[in-house]
C-alpha positions, 0 to 999 in steps of 0.5 A: 500500500505504501507504494500505491500511496507514493505513486498516487502522491507523485501523480497528483503533484505532477498533474498540479505542477503541470496545470500551474506551469509558470514562474510560481511553480518553479519555486522550491517552497511551492513544489514542497507545499504541493508535494506535502498536500499531495501526500496528505491527499493520497493518504486519505484516498488510500484510507478510504479505499481500504475502508471501502474494500473492508465494507464490501467483503462479506463477513464470515458468520460466527458459529454459535458457542455451545452453552456449558451444561450446569452441573446437577444439584447435589442431593443430600443423602 
């Protein structure tokens, strides 16, 4: 999942930098801010993806536990 997250973050950052081509996109601060935001977004997307997959899987039915038999009351002899 880490590889997917990293690849997604790089893809997001690259597409944002491409859309904002110009002098502002060339600054180091700008690139760092874009990469940081892309990492956060990728992390959230991966989390949502995991949650969706977990919800889509059918839960295995648990077998009911057998009740323990109570010992018979002792009679006084």
